[in-house]
DOVEXKOL-191991 format. One record per residue: residue in three letters; x, y, z of N, C-alpha, C in turn. Coordinates in pm, whole numbers, plus 50000, padded with zeros to 5 digits. Atoms other than C-alpha are relative to their C-alpha. Example, Ala and Ser with C-alpha at 12.3 -4.5 7.8 and 13.67 -1.06 7.14 Angstrom:
// residues 2
['Ala'; [50089; 49881; 50000]; [51230; 49550; 50780]; [50090; 50120; 50000]];
['Ser'; [49918; 49881; 49994]; [51367; 49894; 50714]; [49923; 50109; 50073]];
END
This chain:
// residues 70
['Met'; [49913; 50072; 50079]; [16113; 29966; 53038]; [50078; 50093; 49916]];
['Pro'; [49967; 49903; 50087]; [16355; 30150; 52847]; [49993; 49965; 49856]];
['Thr'; [50033; 50018; 50131]; [16323; 30196; 52489]; [50124; 50042; 49898]];
['Thr'; [49868; 49945; 50101]; [16551; 30240; 52167]; [49963; 50107; 49951]];
['Arg'; [50024; 49881; 50091]; [16551; 30540; 51946]; [49846; 49985; 49919]];
['Arg'; [50125; 50021; 50094]; [16265; 30385; 51740]; [49888; 49967; 50073]];
['Gly'; [50116; 50010; 49915]; [16037; 30339; 52037]; [49979; 49858; 50049]];
['Arg'; [50013; 50123; 49958]; [16098; 29970; 52066]; [50064; 49969; 50148]];
['Pro'; [49937; 50036; 49879]; [16145; 29802; 52396]; [50145; 49944; 50000]];
['Arg'; [49867; 50046; 49997]; [16511; 29751; 52480]; [50003; 49858; 50062]];
['Leu'; [49970; 50128; 49934]; [16610; 29385; 52552]; [50103; 50013; 50104]];
['Pro'; [49895; 50015; 49913]; [16814; 29309; 52840]; [50134; 49954; 49938]];
['Arg'; [49899; 50085; 50038]; [17168; 29213; 52768]; [50046; 49876; 50072]];
['Pro'; [49972; 50110; 49950]; [17286; 28868; 52802]; [50112; 49998; 50105]];
['Pro'; [49892; 50006; 49901]; [17501; 28787; 53109]; [50151; 49988; 49913]];
['Pro'; [49864; 50043; 50069]; [17900; 28779; 53028]; [50029; 49867; 50011]];
['Arg'; [49953; 50143; 49975]; [18050; 28450; 52945]; [50075; 49983; 50113]];
['Thr'; [49891; 50037; 49892]; [18226; 28312; 53233]; [50082; 49854; 49993]];
['Ala'; [49943; 50116; 50032]; [18321; 27981; 53096]; [50130; 50031; 49936]];
['Ala'; [49850; 49983; 50066]; [18691; 27935; 52986]; [49969; 49981; 49844]];
['Pro'; [49972; 50011; 50149]; [18733; 27943; 52605]; [50027; 49862; 49983]];
['Arg'; [49990; 50141; 50030]; [18707; 27591; 52457]; [50119; 49970; 49913]];
['Thr'; [49888; 50055; 50084]; [19000; 27416; 52287]; [49958; 49967; 49861]];
['Val'; [50058; 50020; 50156]; [18987; 27359; 51902]; [49960; 49847; 50018]];
['Leu'; [50050; 50127; 49998]; [18945; 26995; 51963]; [49866; 49986; 50071]];
['Glu'; [50134; 50010; 49956]; [18651; 27044; 52189]; [49892; 50083; 49938]];
['Arg'; [50064; 49932; 50111]; [18524; 27291; 51922]; [49949; 49907; 49902]];
['Phe'; [50019; 50102; 50097]; [18548; 27009; 51675]; [49918; 49898; 50057]];
['Glu'; [50077; 50101; 49950]; [18396; 26746; 51892]; [49850; 50057; 50013]];
['Ala'; [50130; 49921; 50004]; [18104; 26988; 51952]; [49929; 50004; 49874]];
['Ala'; [50071; 50009; 50133]; [18034; 27037; 51595]; [49981; 49878; 49942]];
['Trp'; [50015; 50106; 50089]; [18080; 26688; 51468]; [49930; 49893; 50079]];
['Gly'; [50079; 50092; 49927]; [17918; 26488; 51750]; [50088; 49918; 50095]];
['Lys'; [49915; 50097; 49910]; [18016; 26239; 51994]; [49930; 49843; 50001]];
['Gly'; [50064; 50116; 50025]; [17953; 25862; 52012]; [50084; 49921; 49903]];
['Ala'; [49908; 50107; 50097]; [18084; 25555; 51799]; [50000; 50058; 49857]];
['His'; [50000; 49971; 50161]; [17967; 25720; 51462]; [50040; 50141; 49964]];
['Ser'; [49969; 49867; 49994]; [18102; 26068; 51534]; [50134; 50026; 49922]];
['Ala'; [49876; 49967; 50092]; [18388; 26224; 51327]; [50138; 49954; 50091]];
['Pro'; [49858; 50037; 49931]; [18663; 26212; 51593]; [50011; 49838; 50023]];
['Ser'; [49965; 50152; 49998]; [18585; 25842; 51662]; [50039; 49913; 49886]];
['Val'; [49956; 50040; 50128]; [18601; 25759; 51303]; [50144; 50018; 49959]];
['Leu'; [49881; 49948; 50023]; [18901; 25952; 51250]; [50110; 49901; 50108]];
['Arg'; [49921; 50076; 49892]; [19060; 25765; 51575]; [50018; 49868; 49935]];
['Thr'; [49993; 50139; 50064]; [18970; 25421; 51409]; [50106; 49995; 49890]];
['Tyr'; [49932; 49990; 50133]; [19110; 25526; 51077]; [50140; 50003; 50030]];
['Glu'; [49846; 49984; 49952]; [19451; 25648; 51233]; [50049; 49884; 50058]];
['Ala'; [49954; 50147; 49934]; [19484; 25327; 51441]; [50016; 49893; 49906]];
['Ala'; [49970; 50091; 50113]; [19444; 25109; 51132]; [50114; 50039; 49923]];
['Ala'; [49874; 49939; 50067]; [19668; 25329; 50927]; [50113; 49989; 50040]];
['Arg'; [49859; 50026; 49896]; [19940; 25344; 51202]; [50048; 49878; 49964]];
['Arg'; [49966; 50144; 49997]; [19948; 24974; 51215]; [50074; 49960; 49844]];
['Leu'; [49940; 50042; 50150]; [20003; 24921; 50828]; [50121; 50081; 49963]];
['Leu'; [49899; 49922; 50042]; [20249; 25203; 50797]; [50116; 49953; 50076]];
['Asp'; [49882; 50034; 49917]; [20458; 25076; 51101]; [50044; 49865; 49946]];
['Ala'; [49960; 50141; 50041]; [20455; 24712; 50960]; [50054; 49996; 49863]];
['Gly'; [49942; 50009; 50164]; [20552; 24794; 50583]; [49890; 49982; 49918]];
['Trp'; [50097; 49998; 50084]; [20367; 24778; 50266]; [49963; 49859; 49954]];
['Asp'; [50055; 50125; 50023]; [20156; 24464; 50251]; [49861; 50026; 49951]];
['Glu'; [50123; 49958; 50071]; [19895; 24513; 49979]; [49884; 49915; 50041]];
['Pro'; [50115; 50063; 49944]; [19653; 24237; 50073]; [49932; 50067; 50134]];
['Arg'; [50049; 49938; 49878]; [19628; 24351; 50425]; [49945; 50132; 49994]];
['Ile'; [50058; 49866; 50014]; [19594; 24711; 50314]; [49853; 50011; 49975]];
['Arg'; [50128; 49998; 50068]; [19302; 24616; 50091]; [49897; 49961; 50111]];
['Gln'; [50094; 50057; 49867]; [19146; 24410; 50391]; [49960; 50099; 50080]];
['Thr'; [50029; 49890; 49902]; [19174; 24699; 50635]; [49911; 50109; 49943]];
['Val'; [50100; 49901; 50052]; [19033; 24938; 50409]; [49856; 49972; 49965]];
['Asp'; [50144; 50025; 50018]; [18739; 24745; 50306]; [49910; 49985; 50128]];
['Thr'; [50060; 49989; 49883]; [18650; 24686; 50686]; [49965; 50143; 50044]];
['Leu'; [50032; 49878; 49961]; [18655; 25055; 50728]; [49866; 50057; 49932]];
END
């Protein structure tokens, strides 16, 4: 087995990466998890609720109710 200059055994190099680079969204999902309580899922739920409120106009009681349910 080849050794380094200090006499330690040289470890084999890992094989080159053949997988395509991941997209930003894939990296985000990998870091923040998957499932119902993951960050992407929570953000989608929040955006869906906020989008409906913004499209409908400013309704204070409805906004408070939606925020409380989130």
